[in-house]
N, C-alpha and C positions, 0 to 999 in steps of 0.2 A: 533567709528566704521564707520565713514563716509568714510574710505578708500575704501570701496567696489565700490562705483561709480567711484572713481579715477582709480582703477584697470581696470575696464571695458573700460573706455575711453583710458587709457594709453596703454593697450594691443592692442586695435584697431589701435591706431595711430602709435605704434612702429613697427608693422609688416613690414619688409622689409625696414625700415628706417635706415639710417646712423645717426651719431650724428648731431643734429641740434642746440644743445646748449652745446658745450664742456665745457664752463665755468659756466654753470648755477648753478651747485651745489656749486662751490667755491663762487659764488656771493650770494647764498642763505644762506650760513652758518652763517654770522653775524646776519641775521634776525631770523634764527632758534634759535640762542643763546639768542637773545633779547626776543623772544617769550617765551622761557622757563623761563627766569628771570621774565617776567610779570606774567607767570603762578604761579611761586612761591609766588609772591606778592599777587595774587588773593587767593591762598590757605591760606596764612597767615591771610588775611582778613576774609575768611570764618571760620577759626578756632577761630578767635576772636569773631565772631558772635555766634558760637556754645557755647562758654564759657560764654559770657555775656548775651545773649538773645536766648537760644535754641528754644523757642517757635516761634521765628520769622524765624529761619533758614529754616525750611521745606517749607513754602510758598515762601520764597525768592529763595530757591533752585529750585523749580518748574519753577518759572519765569525765572531764569537764564538758565535753561536747554532749555526752549522754545526759548529764545532769542539767545542762543548759536547756536542752530540748524539753525534758520533763518539766522543768521549772517554768518554762515559757507558758505551757498550757495551764498549769496550776495557777500561776500568777495572773494570767489573762482572765481566767474564769472568775477568780476572786475580785479582780479590779472591775470587771464588767458588772458585778453585783453591787458595786459602790462600797465594798467593804475595804475602805482605804487604809484603815489601821493595820489590817492583816496583810494587805497587798504591798504596802510600802517596803517592809523589810525583805519580802520575796523579790520585789523588783530590784532592790539594792543588790542583793546577792546575784541576781540575774545579770546586772550590769558588770559586776566583778568577773563573773564567769565568762561573759562575752568578751571582756577585755583580755582575759587570759588566752582564750582561743584565737583572738586576733593577733596575739603576739607573734605567731608563726609568720604571717604574711608581712607584718611590720619588720620582723627580723630579716626576711628576704629583701624587702625594700631597702633597708639600711645597708645591706651588703651588695646591692646592685648599683653598678656605676651609672651615674646620671640620674639616680633617684634619690637615695639617702634621705637625710632630714629635709632637704628641699622638697622632695617628692611628697613626703608626709605632710608638709606644710601646704603644698598645692592641693592635695586631697582634702585637707581640712578647709581650705579656702573655698574649694569647689562646693563643699557641703553648705558653707555659709551663704554663698551666692545662690545656690538652689533654694535655700530657706527664704531669702529675701524675695526672689522672683516668684517662688511658689506661693508665698503669702499674698503678693500683689495680684497674681493672676487667679489663683484658686478661690480667693475670697470674692471675686467678681464674676465668676462663671454663672451662666444661666443654667437652669435645671437640665435643659436639653444637652448643652455642651458638657456640663459636668458629668452627667450619667454616661454620655458617649465616651468621654475621655477615661472615666473609671473603667468601663468595660474594655476599652482598647488596652489600657495599661495592664489590667488583670490578665487578659489573654496573652499579652507579651511576656509577662513575668512567668506565667505557667509554662509557656513554650521554652523560655530561658532555663527554667528549672529542669525540664526534661532533657535539654541539651547538656546541661551540666552533670546530670545523673549519668547520661550515656558517656560523657567524657571521663567521669570517675571510674565507671565500670571498665572502659577500654584501657584505662591506665593500669588496672590490675593485670592486664594481659600484655603489658609492655607497649601498648599503642599510645604514643604521646602526640597530642595535638600540635600541628605545625604552628609556627609563630603567627602566620596570617590568620589562622582560625582563632587562636587565643586573643589576638587583637580584635577580631570581629565580635567574639563573645563578650569580651570586656567592654568594648564600645557600646554594644547593645545593652549591657547591664547599666552603664552610666546613663544612657539615654532613657531607659525605662524607669530607673529610680529617680532621675530628675523629674520625669513626668509624675511619678508617685508623690513627689514633694508638692506638686500642684494639686493633685487629687486629695491629699490629706486636708488641705484647707477648705476644700469644697465639701467633702463627705463626712468628716468627723463631727462637725456641728449638727449634721443631720442624722447621726448615728448614736451619739452619746449625749447624755444629760450633763449639765454643768458639774454635778457631783461625781461623774465618772471620768474625772480628769486624768486619773492614773492609767486607765485603759487607753485614752487618747494619747497620753505621753508614750506609752509602750509602742503604739502604732507608728508614731512619728520617729521614735528612737530606731525602730527597725528600718525605716526608710533611710535615715542618714547614715546608719552603720553600714548598710548594704551599699549605699552610694559611695561611701568612703572606701570600702573594700574594692569595688569595681574600678574606681579611679586609680587606686594603687595597682591593681592587676593590669590595667591598661598601661600605666607608666612602666611597670616592670617588663611587660611584653614588648613595648616600643623600644626599650633600652637594652633588652637582653639581660641574662644572668651571668655573673662572673663565675 
């Protein structure tokens, strides 16, 4: 959910701007792919810990979450300065940590009847479809439509974040969201991050120079990881947990 700060800055910088990085997305794509591969490796490692030493997973998960959040801000700051030699190993570590923290929901998906490996494949396919459609639509948006869509998606993700924080707080008091609400939240997340995939192709070339490709890759990475998570959440909510 770290996209919200990206949106605020990107929207501010993109107003009235022509393309300042026409090749930044093309330059970012190999690193986006590499980051997703590292995330898969981290997820595989997390699943291994869950199976071999489940008591160790939760403490390590909390440490990984804290490290991931701190590393995100450090890596983004370095990448936005165009210091790619320093940013690359930081982003590689971030991808591994992100995968480790994703292993929890992947483990739940694998153990949910009707989801399993098929559901993980559906989530991955959904991200691929969002990428193709986002590229075709976002690259051809007018400035008026692009800025309006960016503002709408930003507001939606911010509202979604508030709802999820409230859901987390209530869970500490034993208040569990009913299935219909979980479906609604997950469906909204899928819709918003699919919209975010369109926004990326409009706003990133207006925000980052060609040499800031790692910052662009990080922004796109967050879009597809969050979309993957919300598709999985929706599938789990629709099928119920065993």
